[in-house]
N, C-alpha and C positions, 0 to 999 in steps of 0.2 A: 623484741629487739629490732631496731631500725637497721636496714641494710646499708652497707657502706655506699658513700656518695659515688664512687666510681661504678658500682653496680647500677644504681639509678640512672647515672649518665649513660651507661651502656644500653639500658632499656630504651631510654629516650632516643638515642642514637639509632638503634634497631628500628623503632617505630617510624622514626622520620625517613629512614632508608626506604621503608615499605610504602609510605605515603608520597614522598617526593621522589619521583622517578622520572626518567626522560618521557615515557609514554603519557604520564599525566600532564606533564608540562605542555606536550605538543597538543594534547586533547584540549587542555585548558585554553591554549592560545585560538585553536580553531573555534571552539564555542564562543570565546570573547569577540572574535571577529564576526561571528554570525550574528551575535547579539547587536554590535555596533552597526554593522551593515544593514541589518534587518530594521533596527529602530530608525536609521536614517531613510531607508526606503519607505517605511510606513508613514512616517511624519513629513518628510520633505519630497518624496517621490524620487529621489536620486541617492545613490550610494555615496556620493560626494557632498550631499546636502549640508553637512555640519562642517565643511572645510572652507567656507568662503571668507572667513576673517580670522585673525590671530587668536581671538579670545576662544572661539569655538574649536580652533585647532588644539589648543591647550587643554580644553575641557575633554576633547576626544582622546587625547593621549592619556589624561588622567583616568578617564573611564576605562579605557583598554587595559591599562596597567592594573587597576583595581579588579576589574572583572577577570583578567588573566589570573592573577594571584588566587582569587577566591574560587574560581572554576578549577584551577589545577589541584587546589586543595581537595574539592569535592570529588574530583575524578580520582585522586590518589586514594582517598578513603574507600571509594567504591572498588577500585581495583584491589586493594588489600582485602576487602570484603570477599571478593570473588576468589581470591587466593585461598581465604580461610574456608570458604565453601568447598573448594576443590580438595582440600585436605581433611575434610570430614571423613569418618569411616564409611567405606563403600561395601556394597554387598551385591557384586555382579553376579548375574545369573539367578537372582531372586525369583521366586515363583510369581507368575503373573497369570492369574486365572480369570475366567468370565465374571466370577464375583467382583474382582477388582474393577474390571471394565464396567460392569453395571453400577457399581457404587459411585464411580467418577460421573457417569452418564446421569445418573439420578440427581446428583448434586448440581449439575449444571442446569438440568431441567427445572428443578425447584427454584433455583435463584432466578432463572430467566422468566419462568411462567408468568409472574404479575405483569411484566412489560408486554408480553405476547398477548395475554387475555384481554387487557384493556384496548388493545389496537385492533382486535378481530372485526372484520375478517381479514385484515392486514393492512399495514401501511403501504402506500403505493409510491413507486417512482415512476416517472414520465416513460423511462425506457421500457418498463414491463408492459404497460398498454401498447406501446409501439410494437413489441415483439409479438404480442397476441394478435394485433391487427395484421402483421405480416403472416403469421401462421394461418390465419383464417381467410386470407386473401383480400383483405380490405386495402392493404398496402403492399407494394412489390417486396418480395423477399430479398433482402440484402444481407452482406457479410458485414455491415457496419456494426450490428450487434451479432455476437457469436451464433451461428446457425444451430449449434448443438443445444445451447441453452434456450434457444427460441423454439426448438422442437420439444424439449423437456417441459418447458412452461405450456406450450400448446397441448401436449399429451395429458398433463396433469389437469388441465382446464377441462379437457373433453371428459376425462374420467369423472371428475368432480361434478361437472354439469349433468352427466348421465345419472349420478347417484343422487342429486338434489338440487341442481340449478347453480347459478353463478356464485352464490355465497358459499355454498359448500366447495366449489371449485377453488376459490381464493382460500379458504380455510385449510383445505387439502394441501395447497402449494406451500402455504406458511408452515404447516406441520412437517412437510417433507424438508423443508429448510432447516427448521429447528432440530430435528432429529439427525440430520446428515452433519450439521455443524457440531453438534454435542457428540455424535459418535466419532467423528474425526479427532476431536480433542480427547476423548477418553481413550481412543486407540493409541494416540501418541503417548499418553501417560503409562499405558502398559509397557511400551518400550522404555521409557524413562526407568520404570521399575526394574525391568530385566537388566538394563545397563547398570544399575547400582547407583543412580543418581541419588545423591543425599536426600534424606526424607524432607528435610526443611526446604529444599529447593523445589521439590515435587509439590509440596503443600503451597508453597508461595505462588508457583505456576497455577495450580487449581484454583486458589483464591483469587487471583488476578482474572482468570477467564470467567469465573462465576460471578464476580462483583463489578468488574469494570464495565460501565454502562455501554460501551461500544459493541460488545458481543450481542446482548439482547436487542440492541437497537437494529443491527443488521439481520439478526435471525428473524425478526418480524416484518422487515421491509421486503416487499416483493421487488427484487432487483437482481440482475444476473451476477453482480459481484459476490453475493453470499455463496452460490454454488461454486464460483470460481475459487473462493478463499478455501473451501472444503478441499478441493483438489491440491491447492498449494500446501496446506498443512500435512496432507497425506504424503505427498511427494518428498517434502523436507523431512518428515519423520522417517520414511523408508530409506532415503539417501543417508541420513545420519546413522540409522541403524546399520546399513551396510558398512559404513566407515568404521563404526564400533567393532563389527565383526572382523573387519580387515586388520585393525589394530590388535586384536586378540589372536590373529593367525587363524581364524576359523572360515570355513566356507560359508557362502550365503545360504539362507534358508529360502524356502519356496516364496515367502513374501518379499525378500529382498533380492531375489535372483534377477538376472538381467531382462527376462521377460516382463517380470513384474514391475521393475523400474521403468521399462520402456512403455508398458501399457498405462501406468500412472501418469508418466511425463506426457504422453499422447493426450490423455483425457484432460490433464492440466492445461495443455496448449490450446485445446480446442474449446474450452470454456471461457477463454479471454485471449485475445490475440497476443498481447505483449507478454503473456506467461511463457510463450516458447522461448523467450530470452532468459527468463529466470531458470527454467529447466535446463536449457543448453549450457548456460554459464556454470549451473551447479555441477553437472556431469563433467565438463571440461576441467574444472579445478579439482574435481574428485579423483581424476586419472593418476596424479602422481602419488596419492594417499594409498592407492590400491597396491596389492602385491602384483608382481609381474604376472602371475598366472591369472589374475582377476581382471587385468586392464582390458583384455580384449572383450570381455562381457560387458564392461561399462561403455567402451567405445561402440560396441554394437546397440546398446541402448540409445546412446546419443544419435548414432545414425538412423535408427528406427524413428525416433522423435522427429528429426529434421525431415526426413523422407515422408513420413506420414502427414506431417504438417504441411509441407510443400504439395504433395498430392491431394490433400483436402481442399486447400485454397486455390491452387492453380489448375487442377484437372476436375475432380469431382463436382465442386460447386458450380463452376461454369458450365460443365455438362448438364447440370440440373437446372439451369437457367437462373442461378442466384446471381444477382449483381454484386460486382466487387465493391469494396470499400472506396469511398470518394478519396482521391489522392490528397485533397485539401486537408483531410484530417491527419496526415502525416507532416504538415507544414506548420504546425502550431507556433514554434518558435520563430520562423522566418516571417510568417503573416503578422504576427504580434509586433515583430521589430519593423516591418514594412509600415503598419499603421501608426506606430509611434514616430517613426521618421517623418511621415507626412504631416503629423501634428506638430513636431518641434523644429522641423527644418524643411518647410514646404518651399522655400525659395532656392533650395540647392538641389534641384532635380533636372537632369538633362532630358531633352526631348525623347531620346532613344529609351531612356528609363521610364519615362512617363508612359510611353507606348508599350513597352514590355509589361509593365504592371497592369496597364489597362486590359491587356490581352487575357489575363486570367480573372478578371472581375466581372460580376453580374451588374455592378452599378457604375456610376460615373466616377471617374478617378478623383474628382474634386471632393467626393464624400469620404474617402479613405480615412483621412484625419480624424473625422467625427465619429469613425466606427472603432477608434481606440478605446478600449476599456482595460485597464491594468489587471482587473480581477478575472477576466475571462476573455478568451479568444473568440467566442461564439459570434459576435457581431461581424467581424471581418471574415471569419472562416465561412460563415453562412452565405456570404456574398462572393464567394470565390469559386471558380471552376477550373481545376487544374489538370483535367483529364487529358488535354492535348499535349502530347510530348514536346513539341516544337515551342508552343507558348510557355509551357512549364520551364523549359531550358532557358528561354530568353528572360523570363522572370527571375530566375536564380541568379543569372548573370547581373541583372540590375540590382538585385538584392545584395549580392557580394560587394558591387562597386559603391553602393550607398553605405554599407558597413565599414568599408576602409576609410571613407571620408569622415564619418561621424560615429567611431566605434562607442563613444560614451552613451550615445542614444540606444543603441543596440544592447549594451551591457545593462543599462537601466531597464530597458523593456524586459530583457531576459529575466533579471533578478525580481522585478515586481511581478513577473508572471508565475514565479514559484516561491515567493518568499515565505508563505505559510508552512512550507515543509522543512525549513531549516531555522526559522525564527521563532522562539517559543513563547511570544507574548502577543499573538494576534488577537485583536478584538473579536469578541464572541460572534458579532453579526457579520463578520467577514469570513467566517469559516462555513463552508457549504457541507450539507448532509450531517448535520449534528442532531436536528430536531425534526423528526418525522411525525409529531404528535397530531398535527393537523392535515397531513397528507393523506386524506381520506379517499375512499373510492368514489364518493359523490363529487368531491372537488375536481378530481382529475377527470372523471367522466364529463362533467359539464364543460370544463375548460378545454378538453381536447375535442369534444363535439364542436365547440365554438371555433376551432381553428381547422376544422374540415375532416375529422375522423368520423367515419361512418358508424362503427360499432354495430354492424349488421349480424344477422343470424344468431348464433348462440351468445354473441357479445352483446346483444340488445338487452339480455336480461340484467346486464349491469346497472341499468337504469333503476332497477328496483332494489339494489343492495344498499343497506343502511349501515352506518358504523356507529355503534353504541358507545357508552361510557364517556360522553362528551366532557363531563365535568372532570373525570379522572384524567383523561387525555390533556385537558387544559392545564391540570395540576402537574402532569408530568413534564409538559413543555416548560412550565415555570421552574420546576425543580432542575430541569437540564440546565436552564440559564444560571440559576443560582450555583449548581454544582461547578459550572464552568469558571465561575468567578471566585471560587475558594482557593485559598493559599495551598499550594503543593498538589492537593487532589485535583484541583481545576487543570493541571497540566495533562492529565488523561484525556481531556477533550481537545488537546492541541496535537495536530499531526506531528509536529516537530519533536514532542517527547519521544516518540517511538523511533524516529531517525536518530536522535542523540543516543539513546540507550543501545540501540543496535550497533552504532558506531563504536561505542565504549566496549561492548562485547566483542567486536571484531578486533579492536586493538589488543584486547587481552588475549585473544586467540593467537594473533600474530606473535606477540611477545613470548607466548608459552608453547609455540608451535602446535596449537590445538588442531585435532583432526576434524572438528566441526567447521572448519574455515569455508568449505563449499557452500554451506547453509548460510554463512554470513554474506558470502558473494551474492546469493539469491536475494538477500535483504538489500544488498547494495543496488542490484538491478532495479528492484522496486523503487528505490530513491531516484535513480536516473529517470525511470518512467514518470514518476510524480513531477520531476523537474520539466518534463516536456509535456506535461498534461495541460488540457485547455483551461483549468481553474487554478488560481493561485493558492488556494487553500481548501481542500476537500477531504473530509474524512472518509468518503467512499474510495477515493484513489489511494489513501493510506491504509486502508483495510488489510491488504496482504501483510503490511509491515507490523500492524497491530497483532495479527494472528501468528506472525513468525517470532515475535519478541519472546514469549515464554517458551516456545519450541526451541529457539536458538540458546536460550539460557541453559535449559536442561540438557541440550545436546553438547553445549560447551563444556559441562561438567561431566557428562557420561561418556563422550567419545573418546576421551583420553588426552591429557596434557602433560607437559613437562614443566614441573615447578621451577620458577625462576625468581624467587622472591628479591624484590628490591633492585634488581640489576636493570630492569627496563620499566 
C-alpha cells in the first residue's frame, strides 16, 4: 500500500535538509571559485583573464553559478555520507592484535610489490644522489636536505655496499622505505580498529592505500619525502589516538604519552624542515581538546619539539660544520613575484629598487624578467644570494614597494605558482613527480656526472648498476599517463584532489565539533607549504596530504563527533 503523500514529502524534505546545508553551499562556492580562477590562470595566465569583455563576463557568471550549484550538491551528498558513516555501529576497544597488523601489512606489500620489482634497484630522484654525495664528502654537507635523512641514506648505502655493492645498497634502501611506509599505515589501522572506526571506513582506507598508485610510486622512489611521510603518518595517528583517549576520559598509554608524542614529533620535524610546522600546529590545536590534567603533558611535548628542532638547526649542526640552508629558499613567493614584475612592468622600476634587487642577484638585473617561469621558481632562485642581511632587507623593501604599485602582477604570479594544488584539472605534463618509470640509476648517474658530480669512492660503483625490466617500465609509464586521463579515477593523480577532500573532512569536523580537528590542521599546514613551494604542481610536495587523507577520514570517525544532521 502506497504511503501518504505527506509522508513522501516529509522524506524528501528530510533528505534535502541533509544535502542542502550551509557548509555544503560554502564549500561549493569555494570549489567553484577555485575551478574558475584556476582555469583562467592555466589558459590565460591571469585570474582576470576571462573578464576583458561583456560576453566573457556573462559566461563567467553562468559558469560560476552552474559550478556552485553542482559542487554544492556533490558536497552535500558527501557530507551526508559522512554523517551516515559516523552513525554506523561502533565497537570501541575491539581487540587489535599482531595478526591484524601483519594482515594489513601483507595486503599493502602484495599490492605494491609489482611496482617496486620492475623499478629495482630503485627509481632515483636527483636529491637522493645529492645527499649521498654530501654524506661521502664529494659535496659540502648542508641542511638544504634534512641532515637526518642524509645520514640514514648514507648509512644504508654503506651497509648495502658492504653486503654486495652499490646495487645491493640501493635495493636495501628501497626495501627499508617500503617496509617503513607499509608498517606505519598498518600501525594506524590498528588504532582505527581500537577506536571502533566503522569497518567499511577502515576497509575503504586500506583499499585506497593499497591501490592508489601514489603510494607504491613513492615507496620505490629513492627520495627524502618517503621517510618523512612515514613520520607524518605516525605522529598524526598517535595524536589522534591521544585525542580519542581524552574524549573517553582515559589517561594516555605508553605510545600516546607526552614523551612518545614529543619523540615522534621531533623525528617528524628532523626528517623534513617544514614538518615542524605541522607538528607544532597539531599540538597547539590539540590543547583545548585535552582534559585539564593532560594539557601540561601536551604543552611539554610541544615545547620539547620546538626546543629540540631549534637546538638541532641552530646549535648542533653549525657546531658540526654543516652549512645552513640558503636563505633564498625561503623567498620562493617574493622571488617569483619579482621576476614576474620585471617581465610585465619593466618600465616602472625606480633606480633604488633596481639597485636593491641587483644586490641579491648573481646575474645582471636585466636578465631577471627572462628568468620568470610560472611553473617553477628555480631559474630565479638559483641566481639569488640572499645571505647578506642588509641586502636582503633592501630587497624586501623594494619587493613591497613594487607590489603596492602592481598588486595584480603579484597576485597572478602567486596563483600561477601554486595553481596545481587547488585547481583539479591540471594537464598531465604540468604535474611534477607523477612518473618515475624512466628515472633510472644510469640516467641520473650520467647526467649528474655531466654537471660536475664526482661519485668517488663507494659511489663510483654506481656506474656499473643496471636497471632491468625496460619494457615493463615503459608500459608502466604509459599506463600512468592513461590512468591520469581517466574520468574520476584520474583525479587521484591530481594534487588538488587531496586538498579538496581534506578540506571537506575539515568542514565536516568543524560542523560536528570533531575531536580530530588538530589532524585536519596538520593537513591545512601541508596545503600552506604547497602554496609556498617552488613548483606549481608536484605530487612529491602533496605526498603528506595524500598520506593524511585516509588517516584523517578514520580519525574523524573514530575520535568522536557530535551528530548535527542538516543544521550545518
